[in-house]
C-alpha positions in Angstrom: 12.0 -27.8 -23.7 9.6 -27.6 -25.7 9.0 -24.0 -27.9 5.7 -22.2 -28.5 4.7 -19.4 -30.4 2.3 -16.2 -29.4 1.9 -13.2 -31.6 5.3 -14.4 -33.8 7.2 -14.8 -30.6 8.6 -18.0 -29.9 9.4 -18.8 -26.2 9.7 -21.8 -23.9 8.5 -22.2 -19.9 10.5 -23.8 -17.7 11.5 -23.6 -13.7 15.0 -23.4 -12.3 16.5 -23.3 -9.2 18.2 -20.1 -8.1 21.5 -22.3 -8.4 20.7 -23.2 -11.9 19.9 -19.7 -12.5 23.0 -18.4 -11.2 25.3 -20.9 -13.3 23.3 -19.7 -16.1 24.6 -15.8 -15.4 21.8 -14.3 -16.2 22.5 -10.5 -15.9 21.1 -7.0 -16.5 21.7 -5.2 -19.8 20.7 -1.3 -19.1 19.8 -1.0 -22.8 16.6 -3.1 -22.0 16.3 -2.4 -18.1 15.2 0.4 -15.7 17.1 1.2 -12.7 17.2 -0.8 -9.7 15.2 0.3 -6.7 16.8 -0.7 -3.3 13.1 0.2 -1.8 11.5 -2.4 -4.1 14.0 -5.0 -3.5 13.8 -4.7 0.3 9.8 -4.9 -0.2 10.2 -7.8 -2.0 13.0 -9.5 0.2 10.6 -9.1 3.4 7.8 -10.9 1.2 9.9 -13.6 0.9 11.4 -14.1 4.4 7.8 -13.6 5.6 6.4 -15.9 3.8 9.0 -18.8 4.5 9.2 -17.9 8.2 5.2 -18.1 8.7 4.7 -20.8 6.2 2.4 -18.7 4.4 1.9 -19.2 0.5 3.4 -16.8 -1.8 4.1 -16.7 -5.5 5.9 -14.4 -8.3 4.9 -14.2 -12.0 7.6 -15.8 -14.2 11.4 -14.2 -14.7 11.2 -13.4 -18.4 14.9 -14.0 -20.0 16.2 -13.8 -23.2 19.6 -14.2 -25.0 21.9 -11.3 -25.9 23.6 -11.2 -29.4 26.9 -11.9 -27.2 24.9 -15.1 -25.7 24.5 -13.5 -22.4 21.4 -14.7 -20.7 19.5 -11.4 -19.9 16.2 -10.3 -17.9 13.7 -8.6 -19.8 11.2 -9.0 -16.6 11.9 -9.7 -13.0 15.1 -7.6 -12.2 13.9 -7.0 -8.8 12.2 -10.6 -8.2 15.6 -12.0 -9.1 17.8 -9.5 -7.2 15.8 -10.0 -4.0 15.9 -14.0 -4.5 19.5 -13.9 -5.2 20.7 -11.7 -2.6 18.6 -13.3 0.1 20.1 -16.7 -0.9 23.6 -15.7 -0.6 23.7 -13.5 2.1 20.9 -14.6 4.7 22.8 -16.3 7.7 19.3 -18.3 8.8 19.6 -21.8 7.4 16.0 -22.3 7.2 15.7 -19.7 5.2 18.6 -20.6 2.7 17.3 -24.4 2.8 14.0 -23.5 1.4 15.2 -21.0 -1.1 17.5 -23.8 -2.5 14.5 -26.0 -2.8 12.4 -23.6 -5.0 12.0 -23.8 -8.8 11.5 -20.1 -10.0 9.0 -20.2 -13.1 11.1 -18.8 -16.0 9.9 -17.7 -19.7 13.0 -17.7 -22.1 12.3 -15.7 -25.3 14.2 -16.7 -28.5 15.4 -13.3 -29.4 18.5 -11.8 -29.7 17.7 -8.3 -31.4 18.1 -5.4 -28.9 15.5 -3.5 -30.2 13.1 -6.5 -30.3 13.8 -6.7 -26.4 13.3 -3.4 -25.6 9.8 -3.5 -27.3 8.9 -6.6 -25.2 10.5 -4.7 -22.2 7.9 -1.7 -22.9 4.9 -4.0 -23.6 5.0 -6.3 -20.6 5.4 -3.1 -18.2 3.5 -0.8 -20.1 0.2 -2.6 -20.5 0.4 -4.0 -17.0 -1.9 -2.1 -14.9 -1.5 -1.7 -11.1 -4.3 -2.8 -8.9 -6.5 -0.3 -7.2 -5.2 0.3 -3.7 -8.6 -0.3 -2.3 -9.0 -3.9 -4.4 -5.7 -4.8 -3.2 -6.6 -4.1 0.8 -9.7 -5.8 0.5 -7.8 -9.2 -0.9 -5.2 -8.8 1.3 -5.7 -11.5 4.4 -2.2 -11.7 5.5 -1.8 -8.5 7.4 -3.1 -8.1 10.7 -4.1 -4.4 10.1 -6.1 -5.8 6.9 -8.0 -8.5 9.0 -8.9 -5.9 11.7 -10.4 -3.5 8.7 -12.3 -6.4 7.2 -13.7 -7.4 10.5 -14.7 -3.9 11.8 -16.5 -3.2 8.2 -18.2 -6.4 8.8 -19.7 -5.5 12.3 -20.6 -1.7 11.4 -23.0 -1.9 8.6 -23.2 1.8 8.3 -19.5 2.3 7.6 -19.6 -0.6 5.2 -22.5 1.0 3.2 -20.1 4.3 2.8 -17.5 2.5 1.5 -16.1 1.7 -1.9 -13.7 -1.2 -2.1 -12.6 -0.4 -5.8 -14.4 -3.4 -7.6 -17.6 -2.5 -9.8 -19.5 0.9 -10.8 -19.0 3.2 -7.3 -22.5 4.2 -6.1 -23.3 7.4 -4.7 -23.6 6.3 -1.1 -19.9 5.0 -1.2 -18.4 8.5 -0.5 -14.9 6.9 1.4 -12.4 4.5 -0.4 -11.5 1.5 1.3 -8.1 2.5 1.1 -8.7 5.8 2.9 -10.0 3.6 5.7 -6.6 1.5 5.7 -4.8 4.5 6.2 -6.8 5.7 8.9 -6.2 2.8 10.7 -2.5 2.8 10.1 -2.5 6.4 11.5 -4.4 5.6 14.8 -2.3 2.4 15.5 1.2 4.1 14.5 0.2 7.8 15.3 2.4 10.9 14.3 5.4 9.5 15.7 5.1 6.0 13.7 5.2 3.9 17.3 2.8 1.6 17.9 0.2 2.7 20.2 0.1 1.1 23.7 -3.2 2.4 25.5 -2.6 3.3 29.0 -6.3 2.5 29.7 -5.6 -1.0 29.0 -7.8 -1.5 26.5 -7.2 -4.0 23.5 -6.5 -2.4 20.1 -9.2 -3.9 18.3 -11.8 -2.1 20.8 -10.4 1.1 20.6 -10.3 0.6 16.7 -14.2 -0.2 16.6 -14.8 2.7 18.6 -13.0 4.7 16.6 -14.2 4.0 13.1 -17.9 4.1 14.6 -17.4 7.6 15.7 -16.0 8.0 12.0 -19.3 6.8 10.4 -21.5 8.8 12.7 -19.6 12.1 13.3 -17.4 12.7 10.2 -18.5 11.0 7.2 -21.1 13.0 5.3 -22.9 10.8 3.2 -25.1 13.7 1.5 -21.8 15.2 0.2 -19.4 12.9 -1.7 -17.1 16.2 -2.3 -17.0 16.9 1.5 -13.7 17.8 2.8 -14.3 15.5 5.3 -14.1 12.4 3.1 -10.8 13.1 1.9 -7.7 10.8 2.6 -5.8 14.1 4.2 -8.5 14.9 6.6 -9.1 11.0 7.6 -5.5 10.5 8.2 -5.4 13.5 10.2 -8.3 12.6 12.3 -6.7 9.6 13.2 -3.3 10.5 13.8 -4.9 13.3 16.3 -6.8 10.1 17.9 -3.9 8.5 18.5 -2.3 10.7 20.5 -5.7 11.5 22.5 -5.8 7.6 23.3 -2.2 7.6 25.1 -3.2 10.8 27.0 -7.1 10.4 28.1 -9.2 7.9 29.3 -12.0 9.7 27.9 -10.3 9.9 24.5 -13.6 9.3 22.7 -15.8 11.7 24.5 -13.0 14.5 23.5 -12.7 13.3 19.8 -16.5 13.5 19.3 -16.6 16.9 21.0 -13.4 18.2 19.0 -14.9 17.4 15.7 -18.3 19.1 16.7 -16.0 22.3 17.8 -14.4 22.1 14.4 -15.9 25.1 12.1 -14.0 25.2 8.8 -16.8 27.6 7.3 -15.7 30.5 9.6 -12.0 30.2 9.3 -10.5 33.2 7.5 -8.0 32.8 4.8 -5.1 33.8 7.1 -5.7 30.9 9.4 -6.3 28.5 6.6 -3.2 29.6 5.1 -1.2 28.9 8.5 -2.2 25.3 8.7 -1.2 24.8 5.0 -4.8 25.2 3.5 -6.0 27.5 1.1 -9.7 28.8 -0.6 -10.2 28.6 -3.9 -12.6 31.1 -5.9 -15.8 28.8 -5.3 -15.1 28.8 -1.8 -13.8 25.1 -1.4 -10.7 24.4 1.2 -7.9 23.0 -0.8 -4.7 21.3 0.7 -1.3 22.5 -0.1 0.2 19.0 0.1 -0.8 15.9 1.5 1.6 15.6 4.5 1.6 19.2 4.6 -2.2 18.8 5.0 -2.4 16.4 7.9 -0.2 18.3 10.2 -2.5 21.5 9.2 -5.5 19.6 10.1 -4.1 18.0 13.3 -3.5 21.8 14.4 -7.1 22.5 13.7 -8.3 19.9 15.7 -5.9 20.7 18.6 -7.3 24.1 18.4 -10.7 23.1 18.7 -9.9 20.5 21.6 -12.0 21.2 24.4 -10.3 22.4 27.7 
């Protein structure tokens, strides 16, 4: 392998199969690594399996490796990626997945340094200066997930909602009062509801039709273009309205009319402090309503909507 130099650090670039990396006996050194998170490994494993089973394009950044003073090969960056790949390769009963993994070459960067302090510094630099992409941008760019695609279609057809939405890129205009990530959260709440079970509408209408109607109501009756700081533009409230609507959909044929009237009946300005407190809200010294917690706030606003629902 040919060596290169960047900022006085020598390194080489190669690609190796999972079996080759296993033969190298690469390991994790707690002195230069953080703890493994099972949830992150599960997320990456699902990403790999989904890509293979659906013949989708997927990619990982290179593993960054280095030699320890005792000649062990240690991971400086990518331990969760490596754990997901190697564990899936060893444990999957699916021969299709195993054969795909066996044929892959994993991109690898090998640093030519053995000093532990320098390795720790590299770990810091790689992870500290990496910035996680804004959720709205990530959602805007994601075309793999069904709900992401549906949200894109809704925004393409609903010009008003599109104009009110900020996708995380560029300067946010004063008219862009709602983040794309909040709309995605609302779509998830609409589909799965409070019970986290995908909605199966009894009225036979397709989910897409219901979603278009819900977001049309959201644009016309909820979002306030004249007030960027309106409580109705907050993530907690948007999620609560979506979950409330999800329950209505399976209960009422006229769910959309009931939702519109319920929203009209809500009068936050006339709720006393005791009532607000009972639904996990509070009013600050300036009179603005605050939430005492994300999930508590969602549950609280759902109760407000339920109390305002017409009989």
